[in-house]
N, C-alpha and C positions, 0 to 999 in steps of 0.2 A: 326419717326415710333413707337416708344413705347405710346407717348400720342393718335396717332389716334387706336391704338390696344385696348387700354385701356378704351376710348370714346366706340369703339366697343362695347368691352365684356360690359358696364354698360349699354348702351342701350339693349344688349340682356338680361342683369340680370335684369335690371326694367321689360322691357317687359315679360318675363317670371313669374314674381310673382303676376302679376295678382294684384288682391286687396294687395296696403300695408300692412306691419306686420312691428311690432316691433322687426321682428326677423330675418330683414335681415340688415346688417351692411356694410355701406359702407366707406372705408377708405381710407384716406389722403396717400398720396407717399412722401418720402423722396429722396430729390433731391441733388447730390453732396455728396456721400458719398460712400466708397468702404471699400472691407472688406481688413484690414492691413496682407503685408506679412510673419510676424511674428506668426498669429494667426492663429489656427486649427481648420476648419470648425467645427469639434467635440466639440470645447470648446464653443462656442457661445451659448447663452441661449436663449431657443425661447420666451424669453419674456425681452425687456430691459426697465429697469422702472427709469434710471436718465441719465444723461448728463454723467457723469463718467463713468458708466459702459459702455455707447455708445461707448466713446472714448476708453475704454478698446480693442476695438474687430476692429472700424472701422477707417477709418481716413477720413478726410473731403478735398475734391479738388474744389477748386474755377477756373471757364472757364471764358471766354470772353462770353459778351452778355446780357440782360435785365436782364436775371434768372440764373446770374451765379454764386451768392452765396451759398453756402448749405443750405438746408430748415431749419430753425429753428423749434426746438422742445422745446414743452413746457410741458416737465413731470408733471407742478400741473394738466394738465390740460389731458396729453394724456400718452399713453406706445407705444412701438415701437415693432412688432413681425418682425423678419429678416426671409426673405425667398432665400436660397440658393441654388443655382445649383452647379451638379459640375462643372469642369474646362472643357472648348470643344474649338474647333477650328471653328465652326460655330455659324453664328450670330444669337442670341436667345434674344427674348423679353419674359418678365415673363407676366403673365397674369392674373387678379383675376378674379377667373371665379364667385365665390361666398364666404360671409361671413356670415352664420348664426347661430345664437342665436340657440343649438341645444337639449341643456338639460339645467337644473336650472341652473347650473354654468359652463355651456360647451359653446366654440364656435367651430364652424368646417371652417375652412379655405378650400377652395378646389381654387387650383393654378395650372398654366400649362405651357408649353412652347412651344413657337413656333419660329420654329428651319425656320433659313434662309440657305443661299451662305456659303459655308465654306472658312475660311481664310486659308493660306496657310504658312503664315508668324508669324501670332502670335495665344494665345490662349485667353480667357477672362472665367471669374466666373460671370454668370447670377446672378443677384440677384435683390431684392427691399425690402427696409425698410416701411413697413405698418404703418403708423402712427391711432393708435386706441382711441376711447375717453374711460376715467379712468373707466368711470363705468361697462367697462369690465374686468378690471386690474386682478381682483381675479378669471377669469374663468379660468377655463384647456383652452389648447388650441391644437386642434386637425388640424394639419397642412396637409392636403393631396397633396402630391406633382404628378402630372401627367405629360406625356409627350404630 
């Protein structure tokens, strides 16, 4: 479901931008990571620039199947922006609406959550780890979380 929602969001993003510009950034998504239970969300930095830093806050989970291993992130080429929503009992998908260069040294990330069915027996912490090219590493990140 997450991949379908992402594909729809990217199609809408590309179709709404009209002319292609260098101001729109399309991230990759890290799969197979979770926020560690011993980490406060407030402690997670807005930008992660090394594997060591990533593992301070996130654990890796391997699952069965062809794409079951956590995504390998090459921090020589990329950095990570964590997008973390509060704990909820609803099925929730995190959707990146846009990532744009909005200033000489600023990226604005517009993200929303799509809510689904309620879970009565457990809760989840919706999140995505966005992998972004290092050419933007020194940019300020303006993360706009919407519902």
